[in-house]
C-alpha positions in Angstrom: 35.9 -37.6 31.2 36.6 -33.9 32.0 34.9 -32.8 35.2 32.2 -30.1 34.8 34.3 -27.4 36.6 37.2 -27.9 34.2 34.9 -27.8 31.1 33.5 -24.5 32.4 37.0 -23.1 32.8 38.1 -24.4 29.4 35.2 -22.6 27.8 36.1 -19.3 29.5 39.6 -19.7 28.3 38.5 -20.5 24.7 35.7 -17.9 24.3 36.9 -15.3 26.8 33.6 -15.4 28.7 31.5 -18.0 30.5 29.5 -20.2 28.1 26.5 -22.2 29.4 24.3 -24.6 27.7 21.2 -23.1 26.3 18.1 -24.1 28.1 14.6 -23.9 26.9 12.2 -22.0 29.1 10.1 -24.5 31.0 7.0 -22.4 30.4 7.6 -21.9 26.6 4.4 -22.3 24.7 4.4 -23.9 21.3 3.5 -21.5 18.5 -0.3 -21.1 18.2 -1.9 -22.8 15.2 -3.0 -20.5 12.4 -6.6 -19.3 12.7 -9.2 -21.4 10.9 -10.3 -19.9 7.6 -14.0 -20.3 8.5 -13.4 -18.4 11.8 -11.7 -15.6 9.9 -14.5 -15.4 7.4 -17.0 -15.3 10.3 -15.2 -12.5 12.1 -14.9 -10.5 8.9 -18.6 -11.0 8.1 -19.6 -9.8 11.6 -17.5 -6.7 11.2 -18.8 -6.0 7.7 -22.4 -6.6 8.9 -22.0 -4.1 11.8 -20.7 -1.4 9.5 -23.2 -2.2 6.8 -26.2 -2.1 9.1 -25.1 1.4 10.3 -24.4 2.7 6.8 -27.7 1.4 5.4 -29.7 2.7 8.3 -28.7 6.2 7.2 -30.4 5.5 3.9 -33.5 4.0 5.6 -32.8 0.5 4.4 -32.1 -2.8 6.3 -29.4 -5.2 5.2 -32.1 -7.7 4.1 -33.8 -5.0 2.0 -30.5 -4.1 0.5 -29.8 -7.7 -0.4 -33.3 -7.9 -2.1 -32.8 -4.7 -4.0 -29.3 -5.7 -5.1 -30.5 -9.1 -6.3 -33.4 -7.4 -8.2 -30.8 -5.4 -10.1 -29.3 -8.6 -11.5 -32.4 -10.8 -11.5 -35.3 -8.5 -12.6 -38.6 -10.2 -11.9 -37.5 -12.6 -9.1 -40.2 -13.9 -6.8 -40.3 -13.4 -3.1 -39.4 -17.1 -2.6 -36.3 -16.8 -4.8 -35.2 -13.7 -2.9 -35.7 -15.5 0.4 -33.4 -18.3 -0.6 -30.7 -15.9 -1.7 -31.0 -13.7 1.5 -31.1 -16.8 3.8 -34.4 -15.8 5.4 -37.8 -17.6 5.4 -40.3 -16.9 2.6 -42.6 -15.4 5.2 -39.9 -12.9 6.3 -39.0 -12.0 2.8 -42.7 -11.5 1.9 -42.8 -8.8 4.7 -39.7 -7.2 3.3 -41.1 -7.2 -0.2 -44.4 -5.7 0.9 -42.6 -2.9 2.8 -40.3 -2.1 -0.2 -43.4 -2.0 -2.4 -45.3 0.2 0.0 -42.3 2.6 0.0 -42.2 2.7 -3.8 -38.8 1.0 -4.2 -40.1 -2.0 -6.1 -43.3 -3.0 -7.9 -44.8 -6.5 -8.3 -46.3 -7.7 -11.5 -48.1 -11.0 -12.2 -45.8 -13.8 -13.4 -46.0 -14.1 -17.2 -46.8 -17.9 -16.8 -49.8 -17.1 -14.6 -50.5 -18.5 -11.2 -50.2 -16.7 -7.9 -46.5 -15.8 -8.2 -45.6 -12.1 -8.4 -42.4 -10.9 -10.0 -40.6 -8.0 -8.2 -39.0 -5.2 -10.1 -37.0 -2.1 -9.1 -38.6 1.2 -9.6 -36.6 4.3 -10.4 -36.7 5.3 -6.8 -35.5 1.9 -5.8 -32.6 2.2 -8.2 -31.7 5.6 -6.7 -31.8 4.2 -3.1 -29.7 1.3 -4.2 -27.0 3.5 -5.8 -26.7 5.5 -2.5 -26.4 2.2 -0.5 -23.8 0.9 -3.0 -21.8 4.1 -2.4 -21.8 3.4 1.3 -20.7 -0.2 0.7 -17.9 1.0 -1.6 -16.6 3.1 1.3 -16.6 0.1 3.7 -14.8 -2.1 1.1 -12.3 0.7 0.5 -11.3 0.7 4.1 -11.3 -3.1 4.3 -9.1 -3.5 1.2 -6.9 -0.5 1.6 -3.8 -2.6 2.2 -4.6 -5.4 -0.2 -3.2 -5.2 -3.8 -5.3 -5.9 -6.8 -3.9 -9.3 -7.5 -4.7 -10.5 -4.0 -8.2 -8.9 -4.3 -8.9 -11.0 -7.4 -7.5 -14.1 -5.7 -9.7 -13.5 -2.6 -12.8 -12.9 -4.8 -12.2 -16.1 -6.7 -11.4 -18.1 -3.7 -14.5 -16.9 -1.7 -16.7 -17.6 -4.8 -15.4 -21.1 -5.1 -16.0 -21.7 -1.3 -19.5 -20.3 -1.4 -20.4 -22.5 -4.4 -19.0 -25.6 -2.7 -21.3 -25.0 0.3 -24.5 -24.3 -1.6 -27.4 -26.4 -0.5 -27.9 -27.7 -4.1 -24.2 -28.8 -4.3 -24.7 -31.9 -2.2 
């Protein structure tokens, strides 16, 4: 066996400089695990919500009101209870939202064609105009958010989030 001093000298002769064994730093931390997708979605939702709340306030609309108006655009005649489920609020809370939207002339409520106590909400022309202005603000927020995301990735993201949302629907169990 060659003594350590001689090995050190042989390495200097061979490489023209001192060569020492590589040592790992004693405090070296392992690479952090990738962030959980649910955490990233939560953070994104919080940031979108903060910007959306500010933007919609400039139009005199809350986020819950915007969700109700948006849903009525695609589901004309939805009941207050249906809108509550979609907006993740109680039926009582949505009833207050609907009453306020109706008072402001953004929606109207008609009796359900099948009778009973259910009222069907519908957008008024003023509601459509407010919704368009709100949509424009949301377009601006999404433009900033997606500025560095190519179209293919946008479609993949949209599809993936849609699949995830459907998987966690309460009626999916």
